[in-house]
C-alpha positions as CSV (number, residue, x, y, z in Angstrom):
1,F,-58.2,-25.8,22.3
2,A,-58.5,-22.1,22.4
3,F,-54.7,-21.7,23.0
4,T,-53.9,-23.8,19.9
5,R,-56.4,-21.8,17.8
6,S,-54.7,-18.5,19.0
7,I,-51.3,-20.0,18.1
8,M,-52.4,-21.2,14.7
9,S,-54.2,-18.0,14.0
10,S,-51.2,-15.9,14.8
11,A,-49.0,-18.2,12.7
12,G,-51.5,-17.8,9.9
13,I,-51.5,-14.1,10.2
14,S,-47.8,-14.0,10.2
15,L,-47.6,-16.1,7.1
16,W,-50.4,-14.1,5.4
17,R,-48.6,-10.8,6.5
18,R,-45.4,-12.0,5.0
19,L,-47.1,-12.9,1.6
20,V,-48.8,-9.4,1.5
21,M,-45.5,-7.7,2.3
22,R,-43.8,-9.6,-0.5
23,L,-46.4,-8.5,-3.0
24,R,-46.3,-4.8,-1.7
25,R,-42.5,-4.7,-2.0
26,P,-41.3,-7.0,-4.6
27,S,-37.6,-7.4,-4.9
28,Y,-36.0,-7.3,-8.3
29,Y,-33.0,-9.3,-9.3
30,V,-30.4,-6.9,-10.7
31,G,-27.3,-8.9,-11.4
32,Q,-24.6,-11.3,-10.3
33,D,-20.8,-10.9,-9.8
34,F,-18.3,-13.6,-10.9
35,D,-18.2,-15.0,-7.4
36,G,-21.8,-16.1,-7.6
37,N,-23.2,-13.3,-5.3
38,R,-26.6,-12.1,-6.4
39,F,-27.7,-8.4,-6.1
40,Y,-31.3,-7.3,-5.5
41,E,-33.1,-4.0,-5.3
42,Y,-36.5,-3.2,-4.0
43,P,-38.5,-0.1,-3.0
44,S,-37.9,1.4,0.4
45,L,-40.5,0.8,3.2
46,L,-40.1,4.5,4.2
47,D,-40.7,7.6,2.2
48,D,-37.1,7.4,1.0
49,P,-37.0,7.9,-2.7
50,R,-34.0,5.7,-3.1
51,P,-34.6,1.9,-3.4
52,R,-33.0,-0.5,-1.0
53,R,-30.2,-2.5,-2.4
54,T,-28.9,-5.8,-1.0
55,V,-26.5,-8.6,-1.8
56,K,-27.1,-12.3,-1.2
57,Y,-23.9,-14.1,-0.9
58,R,-23.4,-17.5,-2.8
59,E,-23.1,-19.4,0.5
60,S,-24.2,-18.3,4.0
61,E,-20.6,-18.8,5.4
62,D,-19.4,-16.3,2.7
63,V,-20.9,-13.4,4.8
64,W,-18.2,-13.8,7.4
65,K,-15.4,-13.9,4.8
66,Y,-16.6,-10.6,3.3
67,I,-17.1,-9.0,6.7
68,G,-13.7,-10.2,8.0
69,G,-11.9,-8.9,4.8
70,Q,-10.8,-12.2,3.4
71,R,-12.8,-11.5,0.3
72,K,-14.0,-8.3,-1.2
73,L,-17.0,-7.3,-3.5
74,S,-15.9,-5.7,-6.7
75,V,-15.7,-1.9,-6.6
76,Q,-18.5,-1.5,-9.1
77,W,-21.0,-3.6,-7.1
78,S,-20.0,-1.8,-3.9
79,A,-20.5,1.6,-5.5
80,W,-23.9,0.4,-6.7
81,L,-24.9,-1.0,-3.2
82,T,-24.1,2.5,-1.6
83,H,-25.9,4.4,-4.2
84,T,-22.7,6.1,-5.4
85,R,-23.4,4.5,-8.8
86,P,-27.0,4.7,-10.2
87,D,-26.9,1.7,-12.5
88,P,-25.6,-1.8,-11.8
89,P,-22.4,-2.8,-13.6
90,T,-22.6,-4.8,-16.8
91,P,-20.9,-8.2,-17.2
92,E,-18.7,-6.6,-19.8
93,E,-17.6,-3.8,-17.4
94,L,-16.9,-6.4,-14.7
95,Q,-14.8,-8.5,-17.3
96,A,-12.8,-5.4,-18.3
97,D,-12.1,-4.7,-14.6
98,L,-10.9,-8.3,-14.1
99,I,-8.5,-8.0,-17.0
100,R,-7.2,-4.7,-15.7
101,R,-6.6,-6.1,-12.3
102,E,-4.8,-9.1,-13.7
103,R,-2.6,-6.7,-15.8
104,L,-1.9,-4.7,-12.8
105,R,-0.8,-7.9,-10.8
106,R,1.6,-8.8,-13.7
107,N,3.1,-5.3,-13.7
108,V,3.5,-5.3,-9.9
109,A,5.2,-8.7,-10.1
110,M,7.6,-7.4,-12.8
111,I,8.4,-4.3,-10.9
112,E,9.1,-6.3,-7.7
113,A,11.4,-8.8,-9.6
114,R,13.2,-5.9,-11.1
115,D,13.7,-4.2,-7.7
116,K,14.8,-7.5,-6.2
117,A,17.4,-8.0,-9.0
118,E,18.7,-4.4,-8.5
119,D,19.0,-5.0,-4.8
120,Q,20.9,-8.2,-5.3
121,L,23.3,-6.4,-7.8
122,R,23.8,-3.6,-5.3
123,L,24.5,-6.1,-2.4
124,A,27.0,-7.9,-4.7
125,E,28.7,-4.5,-5.5
126,I,28.9,-3.6,-1.9
127,A,30.3,-7.1,-1.1
128,S,33.0,-6.8,-3.7
129,L,34.0,-3.3,-2.5
130,Q,34.3,-4.6,1.0
131,Q,36.6,-7.3,-0.1
132,Q,38.8,-4.8,-1.8
133,I,39.2,-2.6,1.2
134,P,41.5,-4.2,3.7
135,S,39.9,-4.6,7.1
136,P,41.7,-3.8,10.4
137,R,41.6,-7.4,11.3
138,N,43.7,-8.3,8.2
139,A,46.3,-5.5,9.1
140,P,49.6,-6.8,10.5
141,P,49.9,-6.3,14.3
142,L,52.1,-3.6,15.8
143,A,54.4,-6.2,17.4
144,E,55.9,-7.0,14.0
145,H,57.3,-3.5,13.7
146,P,60.1,-3.5,16.3
147,D,61.3,0.1,15.8
148,H,58.5,2.5,16.5
149,S,60.9,5.4,17.5
150,E,61.3,6.7,13.9
151,P,58.6,8.9,12.5
152,L,56.9,7.8,9.3
153,V,58.0,9.9,6.4
154,L,55.5,10.7,3.6
155,T,57.0,10.2,0.2
156,S,55.5,10.6,-3.2
157,E,55.0,6.8,-3.5
158,T,53.1,6.6,-0.3
159,A,51.1,9.7,-1.0
160,S,49.6,8.4,-4.1
161,A,46.2,6.7,-3.9
162,P,45.9,3.0,-4.7
163,S,44.8,3.8,-8.1
164,G,47.8,5.8,-8.9
165,R,46.2,9.2,-8.4
166,K,47.3,11.8,-5.8
167,S,45.0,12.6,-3.0
168,R,42.6,15.5,-3.6
169,D,43.5,17.0,-0.2
170,M,47.1,17.3,-1.1
171,E,46.3,18.9,-4.5
172,D,44.1,21.6,-3.1
173,T,46.4,24.5,-2.3
174,R,43.8,27.2,-2.1
175,P,44.0,29.3,1.2
176,S,41.1,28.7,3.5
177,P,38.7,31.6,3.9
178,P,39.0,33.7,7.1
179,P,36.7,32.7,9.8
180,E,33.5,34.9,9.9
181,E,32.9,37.1,12.9
182,T,29.7,36.5,14.6
183,Q,27.3,39.3,15.1
184,A,24.3,39.7,17.2
185,W,21.0,39.4,15.2
186,S,18.1,41.7,15.8
187,P,14.9,41.4,13.8
188,Q,13.6,44.4,11.9
189,T,10.1,45.7,12.5
190,V,7.9,46.0,9.4
191,A,5.3,48.6,9.1
192,R,2.0,47.1,7.8
193,G,-1.2,48.4,6.4
194,G,0.3,51.6,5.2
């Protein structure tokens, strides 16, 4: 009987202590985000002048989604929780940020679509250029040319480029510059502090 009375009295004291502590440090509802998470603020237990700020997630399983990085609190509420921001965000501010993020998503999608189209166009141009250039596989084999003893003679018809222009190498008749003589390099000393 004495044992049960001590258990009952300790349970009663514990309950009584919790009620008193709640009255001593009341928590104040501050706001809610669009996901249903509620934010609270209450005075600190220590002599810290800053109040404690907490979040109660909509469902108990949501805690692990936020910790694991699958979901994120809004930047405004995160800044308020860490005392970077003194006042909680207003619903209008949260709505404006939501609109801004949606506009950003649309712009990113447009840029990615444009980049993808440019890449496809570039690949199509490369493919068409590769089709225009004869590959060594398509060149006739050397066995079809029975007489290899005669040297090939370069004529004006063969010197012209496929587009009818002459090669730039053949047009350049400037003399090449003389080779420079190498000299040993020795660094100069500089007088400092003069």
